[in-house]
N, C-alpha and C positions, 0 to 999 in steps of 0.2 A: 447230590444235596446243596444244602442251601445258596443262595450265595448272595449279590446285593448287586451284579450287576449285569443282566444277561446279557450286553453285547460282547463281554470279555470277555471272549475264544476271537476274536477277531483278528489274532496277531498272525501274520505269518511273514514277517518282517523285509524279508530280501527279497520275493516277489518283485518284478519287472513289468508284470505286466501293468497294461493302460487302464486305468480308473475308468470306471462306467464315466463318470462325468464326460472323459474326454473324446472317449468313445462318441459319447451324446452329441459333441461340439463338431464332432469330423463329419456325420450323419450328416447336423444339419446343413453344414456348411459346402458338402456333395448336393444335398438337394439344392438349395437355394441358387448354388450355380448351373445346377440341371436345368433350373427356371427361371434363369434367365432372371434375378433380382439384381438388388445394388445397381439397382436408376436404369436399366438398360432394359428394354423392352424384349419380349419373347423372342426366340425365332432370330435375335442380335448378337451374334461371339461377345462374349469380353473380351476384352482388349487386354492384350498381354500385362500392360501395367499392372491392370487390375485383377488379372487374377496370380501374379508377384504380392500383390499387396494381401490379396486373401491368404494367398498360404506360409505367405510371415508371419502378419495374423494367428493364422492357427500352430503354427511352430510356435511363435512365442507363448501363445494361451498354453501351450502343451507342458511348454519349459517347464511353464510356472507351475501347473499343477504336478507335472513329476516330481521339481523341485517340496513342494505342498507334501507330496505322497509320502516321498523319500525323510522330511523331516518328523514327519506324523510316522515312518517306522523305524525311526532311531528312537523313539521314545519307548520302546517297548522289545525290553531282552529276553531271550529265549534262550533257555538252558535246558539239556536231553540228560535224562536221569533214565538207567539201568530198572528201572523199579519204582513200582508203586508207595506213595506213602505210606506209612501203617495206619499214621495218625498223624495230626500236629497240635497234641497234646507234647510239651516236649517234659516233662515229669515221669512220664510212662513206655517212652518207646525209646529202641540201642538202636533202628535200621537207619542206614545212611540219609537214606531217602528222606525219612522223617529230619533227621539230623542235619538237613544240606538246607531245608526251608527254613525249621523253624527260628535262627537266628535273623534271621528277615523279618520276623514278626514279633521276634520280644529281646527283651534286651535280659541281660544278667549286672549282676552287682558291677562286676571285675571284665574284663575281655581282657586276648592276647593278640599284644598290637604287632598290624603288619604280618610282612613274614614271619614273626618271631612266638617263644612262648611266655617271651614276657609280659608282662600283668601290667597295663592300664586302667585308670579309671571308667567307669563305663554309668551305671546308676549311682553309683557310689562311689563321689566327687574327691572325695579322704579316707584317709581309714589309718587308726592308729591299733596297737595292741600292749596291754601288759608286761612287766618285765619278764615276768615268768612265761609268755606265749598264751596264757591260756582265755584271758578276756580278749574279743575283738569290739572295735564301736565302728562301725560305715554310717559314714555323712550321706544323705541323699540328695542329692540335685531336684532345689527347688524348683515348681509350674509345670512338671513335665506329669503328661495325664495317657490313663490305657486310652484308646483307639475309638473303645465306647464313652468317651466321657472323665469315667472315672478318676479321681486322681492319685498321683505315685507320690506314696507317704508309708512315715516306719510300720503302721497299722496294716498296711495291706505286704508288704515284705512280710513281716512274721504272722501275719496269714498266711501265706505261702508256704516259710518254712515248716510250719507248724502242718500245713496241710501234707507237705515230704515225710515228717516227724514222725507225727501220729498214731498209731493205728487207730485213733481213737478220733480222729476230724471224721465228720461225716462227709467229704469230698476224700476224704484218704477210704475210708470202708465202701466208699458204693466200687470204688474202681477197682477194690482186692474181689468183693462180692461179685465184679463184672471180668474177672480172668487177670485183671493188670497187677506188674507190679513198678512199685518205685523203683527198680533195678541200681540207678545213675545213687541216688541216696542212698543205698545199703550198700552199695562196692565205697565209698565213699566216704561214710559218717560212720560203719563200723556194724547201721542196722538201724531198727527202730528204736521208736520209745527208751527204756534205759538202759538197754543194749548199745546207743548210739553214745560215739563219742563226744556227740552236745549233752548241754545237760541246761540250757535255758536260751530262751534269745525273746529279747525285749525290746519295745520303743522308749528308748527315751528322748521325750518330746515328739515333735510333729514328721522329722526328718532324722532321727539318729538311731540305728540299731543295733544293739550289741548282743553278743555273742559270745555264753560262757560255755565252755570245752573244761572236760574232766579231768585233761592229760594237755600237753604242747601239741599242736596237730602241723608241720612242716607247710604240707601240701596244701595247707586247707586255701590259700588266695586262689594257687591252680586250678582245685576243685572246683570254686565258685565260679571258675569261668567255663567252666563244661558247659553246654548247650541246655542237657538235661538240668539244669539250673534258671534257667529264664522265664522272670517274674509276669507270673499272667492275674488278667484282672481278677479279683475275689467276684466282682459280679456278676462278670460272664461266668467262671464257672457254678457260681453256685446259680444260676438260671438256667445252664443247661448240663450242668451232671455229667452223667459219663458222656455223653455225647460232648463235651466239651473241643475235644480233640477235631472237632466236624466245626467250629465256630469259632476257629482261634480268636484271641483280643489278648494282645501286648502293649508294649510302650516302641517298638521297633520304628525304622525304618519304614515298612512298609504293612500297607493293613492289607484284609484276607478279604478278597472278592467274591470267590466263587471258586469250586472245584467240580473236578467233569471225571467222576471216576473212571478209573483205568485211561482216561487221555490228558487231563492235565491240571493245575492246580494254579489260579493268578490272583497275582497281590497287585497293590495302588500304592504307590509314595504317596505318604503319610508327609502332609505337608507341616505340621505341627514337629516335627522329629527336635527332640533338641540334638542334636549332632550332625552327621556332613547331611546335609540334607542330599536324597539321592538324586542323577541327573537324569536317570530313565524316569519315565512316570505312574510304568509298569514292570513286571516279571512276569513271565509265564514260564513256569514249568512242565517239563512236556516228559510223560511215559512209553520213551522209546527203547523197549528191552532186548533186543539185541544189539550187539555193540556195533556189526555190521551197517543196520539200516540205518540206527543215530550215527555213523559219520558220515554217510548218505546225504541224510537230513541235511546234516552242517556241510555238505560240499554246494546243496542249491539253496542253501540258504535256509530252509525252513527252519532250524536254531541258530542261535548264533555261538552257543559255547557246551563242551559236553565235555562226563569224564567217561573213564571204561571203555581206553580204546584197547584193541586185540594187539598183541605187542608187537604181530609182523605190521599193522597200520602206522606205530609208530615213526617211520621213515616213508613213511608217506605223507603224511601233515609236514613232516617236514620238507619235505620237493614241493609241498602245493604250494604255488607264489600268495595264493588266496585265502592261507591257513596259518595258525601258528601255532605252535608247543611250546605250554609250558609244564614244568616238571612240580607235583609236588616236595615239599621237601620230607627225606627220609623217614618216615616214624609208625612203619611198622615190622613184622617182623616175620616169617616164616620158618615153623621149625616141623620136627617131627618128632611126637612125644613116644614114650615108653610106659608100658602097663607094665608096674612094679607090682600086681599080682601072680605077673609071670615069671616062674621061676628064673629062667633062663637068661632075663635082664635085669635080676639081681646080679649077676656078677659083674663085677667093672670092665672087667676082661669081653665080653662077648659086647657091649657098650661101646669103647674103644675099636673094635673091630669095626663097629655100623661108619665110628665116625672116621678110620681113617679107610673106608671103600670109597665113600662118598665123594666124587667129586667135583667139589661149589660152584666151583671159577665155571669150570664149564657149561656147566646146567648156566649159569647165571648169564653166561653170556650168548649162550643159544637160548635162550626158551622166556629172557627177558625184556627183548626190543632196547635194548642199552640204555634202560631206566634203571633197573637192581645194581643193588651191592651187595656184595661174596656176606654174610652174616660168620661172624666168632666170636658171638655173645647176643644176647638175648639182647640188650640197649642195643638203640639206633645212634649211630656214629652221632647226630643230631642231638639228644640229651647231656645232661655237665655230667653225669656219673659212668659213663664211657669209661671201660679200661682202654684205653689206648699201646698199654703194654702187654696186653692177652697174647698170647700166644697160641694159634691155632691148631688142632690137630693135620698134619698134612696128610695132605690124597696121596697113599702108599697103598696099593692092594696087597702087595709084600707084607709089609707091617698085618694090615689086616688078617690073614688069612695065618699066621704065626699065632696071630691072640686067640685066634679062633683054636689053634691046633691048643695053646695054653690052657682053654676054658675046657677044653675035654672035646672038644668036635672038629675030630680032625677028618672028617668026609664032610666036615660043612655044616650049616643047620634048616634043614625044612619043616620040621615041625616044635612048638613050641606045647609048657606043661604050663598048665596054671597051678595055684595053690592048693586046687581042692585035688591035684590028681590027673587032673581029666587031660588028655595029649589033643591037639589039634593040630592043622598044617597052619602054618605061618601067613597069616592074609595081613596085609599092608592094605592098609584104607587111605582112600586118597578125595578130597572132597569133590562135590554133584557140581558147585559153583564157583565162578570166577571172586578172587577176592583182592585186593588189592596188593599182597605179602602172594599172593598165589595167582597170577592175572592165568595162567591155565594150566590147570593143576593134574590133569590125567595127564597129560606130557610131563610135566617135571616127575609125576610119581610114576612114571615109565621110565625116565632117565635114571632115578635113583633104586626103582630096582634093577633096570642094569646094570649098574655099577653092585649093586649086593652078591648079584647072582656071579662076576665076574670072580668075587673070594670065596664062594661057596654059599651065600645065603641065600636059598630060594623060597622068593614072599609069591604069592598068587596077588593081585589088586583086584580089588574088589570097593564100590560104592553104594552109596543105598537114598535116600530122597535126604535131603538138607534136614530136614525137621527131627527127621529117625534119627539122623548122621549127630546132631549136636545130641538129642536126647539120651545115643549111646554114649558118648564120651561122656555126659552128666553123670551118667552112673555108672562110668568106668567100666565097659562092656569093648571096647576095643583094644585090643593086643598093640598093636603099634601103627599111628595114624597123624595123616597132617594139620594140624591148624595153626594156629598164627595169632597173633594179637593186632590191633590198631592201637594208637596213641590218645589218651580227653585230655591231656592237660599239659604234656612236656616237662613231668614230673614225672622221676626213675621210679619212685612210690609206686605211682601208677601202670609200671609195668610188673616189676619185680614184686614188688608186697601185696600188688593183685594178682600175683599167680602161688607163690609160691611163704605168702605167710599165715596157711592153713596150711599144716605139716598131715600129710597122710588123707587130702580131700580124695574123694572119688572123679570130683570131675578136673582132678588134675594128674589123672594116671595112677592116686595112690603113691606119689613122690613123698618122699618123709623128710627134709634136711633141719632137726630145730635149732640145732645151732645158729643153722644160717636164716629160718627166720624169727629168731629173738633175733636177732643182726637187725634185718630190716626192719623189724616194727622199735628198734631201736634210737634207726635213722631215721625213723617218721616223727618220734618226738625231740627231735634236734633242732634248731630255729638256722644255727650257725651250715650256708650253704658247702663249706669246704669241707668243714666237717662231716658232715651226710655226705659227700661227693668221694668221700673216702672210704666211707663205709660200702656204697653203692658198689665200688671197683673190687673191694676186697667179695662181697659176694657173686661179683661173676665170675671172681678166680675159684672160689667153690662151686660154681653152677660149673665150672671147667673143666675143674679136677675133679670132681665128681660124673663129669658127661652123661648128667641131667637129663639133659634134652640136645638134638641134634637142631641147631641153629642154622638155617640153610640160605637165606636170603632175607636184605629186606629190598623195598621200593620205593621213589622215587614217584609217586603216579604220577601218568600224565595226564594231561587237559589239552584238550585240543579248543581252538577260538577260531572265528573271523578274525581277520587281519584288522577287522572296524572294529572293533574290541578293543578299548584298550582300558586302563585302571583297576583289572582284580586282582587282587591278589594270593599269591596260594599261600596256605600256613600250615603247617605241619599235622596240624591236629584236624584240619578237613575241617573247620571253623573258618569259613570263607561270608563275607557279604556281599551285596549288591552294590551299596547306595555308591560307592565305590567306583562302578563300572559305567562307561559312557560308550555312545559306539556314533563313529563318525561319520 
C-alpha cells in the first residue's frame, strides 16, 4: 500500500549492532596502522603512546556514534499487535488492531482522561446542553488542521456526522456497497436516517456544531469519545473513496506514512499537533500473530511494547528485570450464554443448576495468570452502575444436582430439545480465538465442562472458525456458547442496553425480558447519573434473579513493555495514546 516515506521501515529500535559507519571507521584505523601511517615510515612500528592515542580516538568516536544511534532508536516506538488492522477508517472498523492505531491518527470531539472513563475536551474545547438534554452545542478548537492541510471547522465535523448517519451520503453509500457497515453509529445512535435518535446536526458559525436529539441521550458524551467517531478529512475521504482506509488523514498526534501488509504500519509525529506534542518521532505498529513470538520480540528489543500475553507468561514478564507489566483496568466480561429456543434452558431451575455447578474462582485463579476477576454480574467493577450488594450463586455441586432433580433430570442432562421438537446432544461451543475476557478459551471451556460433568450435565465441546462461530451466534444457532463483551466508553448503557435492549434478538440467544429492557431505555434518557446508576444496579439484580447468563470473569488485560518505555497509560476502554510515550 502507498505511503509517503519508503525509508520508514528502518526501525529495529533496541538493536546494539555496531553501525556501518563505526565498522568502516574501525577498518580504516586498522589499515592505517598496518601501513605505518600517522607520521611513521613503513616498517617502523608505532610507539605505544601513538597506539593508545589512536585507540582512544576510536573508542571516543565509537561512543559518540553509539550514542547517536541510541538517540535515533529512542525516537521510534514499536508496538506489537496480534493481528493485522482491517483498515484505518475508524468509522467502519470494530477490530482491536485497527482501533488501536486510529486514535493516533484521528481525534474525536471529546476523549477519555488518562486511565479513566471521565470525559475531557479534545477537538471540542467546550460544550453545553439545553435544560431538557436534547440540544448539544460543541465549540471547536481554532487553528487546527488535518494532516493534508485542510481546516478543521464546523463544516468538516458536520460532514463527518452526515457520512456516519445518512445512508444517502455518497461516502456512506459507497462503503455499504463495498460491504462495510457503520456499526458504531448504528449501535450508539439507534440506526440510520429517521431511525436514529439524532434529528439534526448543523454548523452554527465557523467553529460551533449543534446536535439535536429526538430525546435525551445520557451516554452521548461517552459515545463521542469512542475511536469510531474520529473526525476524518472530508477532502481525503472524497479523494480516496472506499480506499480511504489505506490512506488515512485526521488531525491526530501522528500522521500516516506507510503500510507494509502483514508486517507493520508506520506513523510519523505531527509537528503541528494542537495537544501534547509526541516525544517519539515515529511509531511502528508491528503485526506478530503468535503471543509467544511477540513476547520473544519484546525480549530481544525488536519491539518496545505489546498486548496479548499468554496467562502463563505474565509471571515471566514480572520476573524479567528488563521488562515491566501494566494492567488495563477491567472493562471486559466473559460469559456463557443460553439459547432460549432450547426448551430445557427455559426452565430457570436448570439455569440455576448451571450457575451452582461452575467453580468460577478456581477457573480464574488457575487460568487467568493472576489478572482475572471473578464476575458476579455483567458490568465490571470499574463501571459506576456496578451492583456491589449483589450476592453471586455459590459454587455448590450438591445444590446443582438438587435443582436438576427438581426440574425432572434425575439422571442428569446430556441432550436438549429445540422448540421445533428436534432432540440433539448438548454441545458447549467454545471460541476458537483468544480474547481479553477469555485469554485461553479452550482450557476455560474444558474446566467449565468438567464442573458441569460433576453434577451430571454432560456436554460435548465443539468449535469452528471464528467468522462462522460469530455468524452462528448472530443467527441464534448455538445452544450453549462462550462469548464476551469489551467496553467502548465506560458507560453502563454500552454494556447493558447494547445487549439487552432488544428483547428476543437472535444474536442474544433469544433472551426476552421486556421489563428490564424498558428500565434500561429509561436509564438511557435520564441525565442524572445517580438516578441512572440505581436503575443499572436494579437491572443487574434482575439479570441475576433470572440467571439470564452465566458471567464468568472480568480480565485486567496485561500489557508488557521494555523498562525503557515511560508514559504509556492503559485505559479501561483500550483507547490509548502514543504521544505520551517516551523511550529512555
